[in-house]
C-alpha positions as CSV (number, residue, x, y, z in Angstrom):
1,M,85.0,133.4,111.5
2,T,85.0,136.9,110.4
3,I,86.4,138.2,107.0
4,L,89.1,140.1,108.9
5,L,90.2,137.1,110.8
6,C,90.2,134.9,107.6
7,E,92.5,137.7,105.9
8,F,95.0,137.4,108.8
9,M,95.0,133.6,108.8
10,N,95.2,133.6,104.9
11,S,98.1,136.1,105.1
12,Y,99.9,133.8,107.6
13,W,99.6,130.6,105.5
14,S,100.9,132.5,102.4
15,P,102.4,130.2,99.8
16,A,105.7,128.8,100.7
17,E,107.2,129.4,97.3
18,M,107.4,133.1,97.9
19,N,110.7,132.5,99.8
20,P,111.8,129.0,99.7
21,Y,113.8,129.6,102.9
22,L,110.8,130.4,105.0
23,T,109.2,128.1,107.5
24,S,105.4,128.1,108.1
25,K,106.2,129.9,111.3
26,S,108.1,132.7,109.9
27,L,105.4,133.6,107.2
28,L,103.5,136.0,109.6
29,T,106.8,137.8,110.1
30,Q,107.4,138.0,106.3
31,D,104.0,139.3,105.6
32,L,104.7,142.2,107.9
33,R,107.9,142.9,106.2
34,V,106.2,143.1,102.8
35,R,103.7,145.5,104.2
36,S,106.5,147.6,105.8
37,L,107.9,148.5,102.5
38,G,107.0,151.4,100.2
39,S,104.1,153.6,100.6
40,S,102.0,150.9,102.5
41,G,104.8,150.9,105.0
42,R,105.1,154.7,105.4
43,S,101.2,154.7,105.8
44,L,101.4,152.2,108.6
45,L,104.2,154.4,110.4
46,D,102.0,157.5,110.0
47,R,99.1,155.6,111.6
48,L,101.3,154.6,114.5
49,E,102.6,158.0,115.2
50,L,99.0,159.4,114.9
51,H,98.0,157.2,117.7
52,G,101.0,158.4,119.8
53,V,102.8,155.0,119.6
54,D,106.5,155.2,120.7
55,L,108.4,153.3,117.9
56,L,111.5,153.0,120.1
57,G,113.7,154.2,117.3
58,A,112.4,151.7,114.7
59,S,112.2,153.1,111.1
60,R,109.9,150.3,109.8
61,A,106.9,148.5,111.2
62,D,108.7,145.0,111.0
63,E,111.6,146.5,113.0
64,F,109.4,147.8,115.6
65,A,107.5,144.3,116.1
66,E,110.9,142.7,116.5
67,I,112.1,145.2,119.2
68,L,108.8,144.4,121.0
69,Q,109.5,140.7,121.1
70,S,112.3,141.4,123.8
71,R,111.3,140.3,127.3
72,E,113.3,143.3,128.9
73,P,111.0,145.2,131.2
74,V,111.1,148.5,129.2
75,F,110.1,146.8,126.0
76,R,107.6,144.6,127.7
77,Q,106.1,147.8,128.9
78,A,106.1,149.3,125.6
79,L,104.4,146.2,124.3
80,E,101.6,146.4,126.9
81,E,100.9,150.0,126.0
82,F,100.9,149.2,122.2
83,L,98.3,146.5,122.5
84,E,95.8,149.0,123.7
85,W,95.8,150.1,119.9
86,T,95.6,146.6,118.2
87,P,91.6,146.6,118.1
88,V,91.6,150.0,115.9
89,D,93.7,149.0,113.0
90,D,94.4,145.7,111.3
91,G,97.9,146.8,110.6
92,F,98.5,147.1,114.4
93,L,97.0,143.8,115.0
94,L,99.6,142.2,112.7
95,I,102.3,143.9,114.5
96,G,100.9,142.6,117.7
97,L,100.9,139.0,116.4
98,V,104.5,139.2,115.3
99,A,105.6,140.8,118.5
100,L,103.8,137.9,120.3
101,A,105.0,135.2,117.9
102,P,108.1,133.7,120.0
103,E,105.6,133.3,122.9
104,L,102.9,131.8,120.9
105,D,105.4,129.3,119.5
106,H,106.3,128.3,123.0
107,A,102.6,127.9,123.8
108,A,102.1,125.8,120.7
109,S,105.2,123.6,121.6
110,R,103.8,123.2,125.2
111,L,100.4,121.9,123.7
112,S,102.1,119.6,121.2
113,A,104.6,118.0,123.4
114,G,107.4,119.9,121.6
115,N,106.3,119.2,118.0
116,P,103.4,121.6,117.0
117,G,101.8,121.0,113.8
118,D,99.9,123.4,111.4
119,D,96.6,122.9,113.0
120,A,97.8,123.8,116.5
121,I,99.5,127.0,115.3
122,S,96.5,128.0,113.1
123,E,94.1,127.4,116.2
124,L,96.5,129.4,118.5
125,L,96.8,132.3,116.0
126,A,93.1,132.6,115.6
127,H,92.4,132.8,119.3
128,A,95.2,135.1,119.7
129,T,93.7,137.2,116.9
130,V,90.5,137.5,118.7
131,A,92.0,138.2,122.0
132,L,93.9,141.3,120.5
133,R,90.6,142.8,119.6
134,W,89.6,143.1,123.2
135,T,92.9,144.5,124.6
136,H,91.8,148.1,124.6
137,E,89.3,147.3,127.4
138,L,91.9,146.0,129.7
139,R,94.0,147.9,132.2
140,G,97.7,148.4,131.5
141,G,100.1,145.7,132.7
142,E,97.8,142.7,131.8
143,R,97.2,142.8,128.2
144,V,100.1,140.4,127.1
145,N,99.2,137.7,129.7
146,F,95.4,138.1,128.7
147,V,96.3,137.4,125.0
148,L,98.6,134.5,125.6
149,Q,96.4,132.9,128.3
150,H,93.2,133.3,126.2
151,A,94.9,131.5,123.2
152,F,96.5,128.9,125.2
153,T,93.5,127.9,127.2
154,R,91.0,128.0,124.3
155,T,93.4,126.0,122.1
156,R,93.9,123.4,124.8
157,A,90.1,123.2,125.3
158,E,89.6,122.4,121.6
159,K,92.3,120.0,121.5
160,R,90.7,118.0,124.4
161,R,87.3,118.3,122.7
162,V,88.6,116.7,119.6
163,A,90.7,114.1,121.6
164,R,87.2,112.9,123.4
165,H,86.0,111.8,120.0
166,N,88.8,109.3,120.1
167,V,89.4,109.2,116.3
168,P,92.3,107.3,115.2
169,A,95.0,109.5,113.7
170,C,95.5,107.9,110.6
171,S,94.6,108.4,106.9
172,L,91.2,107.5,105.7
173,R,90.8,104.6,103.2
174,A,88.8,104.2,100.2
175,S,86.5,101.6,101.7
176,D,85.8,103.8,104.8
177,D,82.2,104.7,103.4
178,T,81.3,101.3,102.0
179,A,79.7,98.4,104.0
180,S,82.1,95.8,105.1
181,V,81.4,92.1,104.9
182,A,80.5,90.8,108.4
183,A,83.0,88.3,109.8
184,S,83.2,85.8,112.6
185,W,84.9,87.0,115.8
186,D,85.0,83.5,117.2
187,H,87.0,82.1,114.2
188,H,89.2,84.8,113.1
189,P,89.9,87.2,115.9
190,E,93.5,88.2,114.7
191,G,92.4,88.7,111.1
192,L,89.4,90.8,112.4
193,L,91.8,93.1,114.4
194,A,94.4,93.4,111.8
195,H,91.7,94.5,109.3
196,A,90.3,96.9,111.7
197,V,93.7,98.5,112.2
198,E,94.5,98.6,108.3
199,Q,90.9,100.3,107.8
200,C,91.6,102.9,110.6
201,V,88.7,101.6,112.6
202,M,91.2,101.5,115.6
203,T,94.6,102.0,116.4
204,A,97.3,99.3,116.8
205,E,97.4,99.9,120.5
206,E,93.7,99.3,120.8
207,A,93.8,96.1,118.7
208,R,96.7,94.8,121.1
209,L,94.5,95.9,124.2
210,I,91.6,93.8,122.8
211,D,93.8,91.0,121.7
212,L,95.4,90.6,125.1
213,T,92.3,90.9,127.3
214,R,89.7,89.1,125.0
215,V,91.8,86.5,123.1
216,R,94.9,85.8,125.3
217,G,93.2,85.9,128.7
218,V,95.1,88.9,130.4
219,T,92.8,90.7,132.8
220,L,92.4,94.4,132.7
221,S,93.5,94.8,136.2
222,Q,96.8,93.1,135.4
223,L,97.4,95.1,132.2
224,A,96.3,98.3,133.9
225,R,99.2,97.7,136.7
226,E,101.7,96.9,134.0
227,Q,100.8,100.0,132.0
228,G,100.7,102.4,134.9
229,V,96.9,103.4,134.2
230,T,93.8,103.1,136.0
231,Y,91.5,100.1,135.6
232,A,88.6,102.6,134.5
233,A,90.7,104.3,131.8
234,L,91.7,101.1,130.3
235,H,88.1,99.8,130.5
236,Q,86.7,102.8,128.7
237,R,89.3,102.6,126.1
238,R,88.4,99.1,125.4
239,L,84.6,99.9,125.3
240,R,85.1,102.6,122.7
241,A,87.3,100.4,120.4
242,E,84.9,97.6,120.6
243,E,82.1,99.8,119.9
244,R,83.6,100.8,116.7
245,L,84.4,97.4,115.7
246,R,80.8,96.2,116.1
247,R,79.8,99.1,114.0
248,Y,82.3,98.5,111.2
249,F,81.7,94.8,111.0
250,T,78.0,94.5,111.4
251,P,75.3,97.0,110.2
252,T,73.0,95.8,113.1
253,G,75.6,96.7,115.6
254,A,76.0,92.9,116.9
255,V,79.0,91.0,116.6
256,R,78.3,87.8,114.7
């Protein structure tokens, strides 16, 4: 990650105590408001005028960014034209991010089933920032879609890459990096599964899958039909969970 990109991400995640009424999503807009005041704000406006940017009647950079958030054709065209200049000035890039913020928030919501977390928003902003540094090479009328599509697809790809590791989403325990005492699967299956869930070796759903199919005699085919998933998907899920179980309970990788 470049220094300039780090500066923008650090600016976005400014301390919340700067304004107790701000949410994490609004910090980027607040940053632009701060930069739009005083001599720095006048300098930013002068640079915009120097590049022939139509400010649409705005007297400050943050007002200009809010105007560009509109989806009306005239303002969308103005945004397309403005994005040609985002690679040449970091202040312009910040304005571009704020102008695209509502649509980036919508993309984050799509990627996170309506509940985007800080990681998803940060990842999306990072990819949008990279895309805004290349918009000067695009023809007019496609820059907004280019930035949004690039940020969405790259964030989705990263999310899928992480998901393939199949890491249980729970807090790490103090005993995670210490060897566990090997236990007998034959004599204490429920205890082993409960301990594995507690230590975040597997999720509760994975433990239930192993319990039903290995202990209670339910076949994978029957369970797949009940859950509305394919046999292959359920089989792979159990294989990965059992492999983690073996590695955790026995250093040699074989269940005792």
